[in-house]
C-alpha positions as CSV (number, residue, x, y, z in Angstrom):
1,Q,67.7,108.8,119.9
2,V,70.9,106.7,120.1
3,Q,73.3,106.9,117.2
4,L,76.5,105.1,116.4
5,V,79.0,106.7,114.1
6,E,81.9,104.6,112.7
7,S,85.1,105.8,111.2
8,G,88.5,104.4,110.1
9,G,87.8,102.0,107.3
10,G,89.6,102.1,104.0
11,L,91.9,100.2,101.6
12,V,95.0,98.5,103.0
13,Q,97.5,96.0,101.7
14,P,97.7,92.5,103.1
15,G,99.7,92.5,106.3
16,G,98.7,96.1,107.0
17,S,96.8,97.7,109.9
18,L,93.7,99.7,110.4
19,R,92.0,101.1,113.4
20,L,88.2,101.5,113.5
21,S,86.4,103.8,115.9
22,C,82.7,103.9,116.9
23,A,81.2,106.7,119.0
24,A,77.7,106.4,120.5
25,S,75.7,109.5,121.2
26,G,72.3,110.3,122.6
27,S,72.2,111.1,126.4
28,I,73.5,107.6,127.1
29,L,74.1,106.7,130.8
30,S,75.7,103.3,130.1
31,I,76.2,100.6,127.5
32,Y,76.7,97.0,128.6
33,A,78.3,95.6,125.5
34,M,79.8,97.1,122.4
35,G,81.0,95.1,119.5
36,W,82.1,94.9,115.9
37,Y,80.4,92.7,113.3
38,R,81.3,92.3,109.6
39,Q,79.5,91.2,106.5
40,A,81.3,90.2,103.3
41,P,79.4,90.0,100.0
42,G,77.2,86.9,99.8
43,K,77.8,86.0,103.5
44,Q,76.0,86.5,106.7
45,R,76.9,89.1,109.2
46,E,79.3,87.7,111.8
47,L,80.6,88.8,115.2
48,V,84.2,89.9,115.0
49,A,84.8,91.1,118.6
50,A,82.8,92.4,121.6
51,I,83.6,94.0,124.9
52,T,81.6,94.6,128.0
53,N,81.7,97.8,130.2
54,G,83.7,95.7,132.6
55,G,86.4,94.9,130.0
56,S,85.5,91.3,129.2
57,T,86.2,90.5,125.6
58,N,85.2,87.9,123.0
59,Y,86.8,87.4,119.6
60,A,86.0,85.3,116.6
61,D,88.6,82.6,116.1
62,S,89.5,84.0,112.7
63,V,90.8,87.3,114.3
64,K,92.3,86.1,117.6
65,G,95.9,87.3,117.9
66,R,95.4,89.9,115.1
67,F,92.6,92.2,116.3
68,T,92.2,94.0,119.6
69,I,89.0,95.5,120.8
70,S,88.9,98.3,123.4
71,R,86.6,100.9,124.7
72,D,86.4,104.2,126.5
73,N,83.3,104.0,128.7
74,A,83.4,107.7,129.5
75,K,83.2,108.5,125.8
76,N,80.9,105.6,124.9
77,T,83.4,104.8,122.2
78,V,84.7,101.4,121.0
79,Y,87.8,100.7,119.0
80,L,89.0,97.8,116.9
81,Q,92.7,97.7,116.1
82,M,93.2,95.3,113.2
83,N,96.8,94.1,112.5
84,S,98.1,91.5,110.0
85,L,95.1,92.1,107.8
86,K,94.2,89.4,105.2
87,P,92.1,89.6,102.0
88,E,89.5,87.5,103.8
89,D,89.0,90.3,106.3
90,T,87.5,92.4,103.5
91,A,83.9,93.3,104.5
92,V,81.7,96.1,105.8
93,Y,82.3,96.4,109.5
94,Y,79.4,97.4,111.7
95,C,79.4,98.7,115.3
96,N,76.8,97.4,117.7
97,A,75.7,98.6,121.2
98,D,73.7,96.3,123.4
99,Q,71.8,97.0,126.6
100,V,71.9,100.8,126.4
101,V,70.6,102.8,129.3
102,V,69.2,106.3,128.6
103,A,67.7,108.5,131.3
104,G,67.7,105.5,133.7
105,I,65.8,103.4,131.2
106,L,67.1,100.2,129.7
107,L,66.2,100.4,126.0
108,P,64.7,97.2,124.6
109,E,66.6,97.2,121.3
110,D,70.2,97.2,120.4
111,Y,71.7,99.7,118.0
112,W,73.8,99.6,114.8
113,G,76.1,101.9,113.0
114,Q,75.9,102.6,109.3
115,G,78.9,100.4,108.5
116,T,82.4,101.2,107.2
117,Q,84.1,99.4,104.4
118,V,87.4,97.6,105.0
119,T,89.2,96.3,101.9
120,V,92.4,94.3,102.1
121,S,94.0,94.0,98.7
122,S,97.3,94.5,96.9
């Protein structure tokens, strides 16, 4: 059973910073890609940033230059450093793990965390 546990959300003023963490557990041998998605009220879930186990990254245009994704492969943990936060960054942020290998088997599905609320408001 693969589980993703997020932490680090909260309330911050515009211009402030937050750091999200997501740890994957469950006898994992490797994870190809880990990422962060977000969903604001009334909107579809969207990709924020993703990173492969080789370190390649991909960012949504709206967060480029402000957010930085990183990961610790040994700990199966991904981080999202969010700087210069704006009210439009307010959303529930979800961690995702794709192409997970457990006990030598590539699992067919991807996995999601429970979500952590980020609110940017004065």
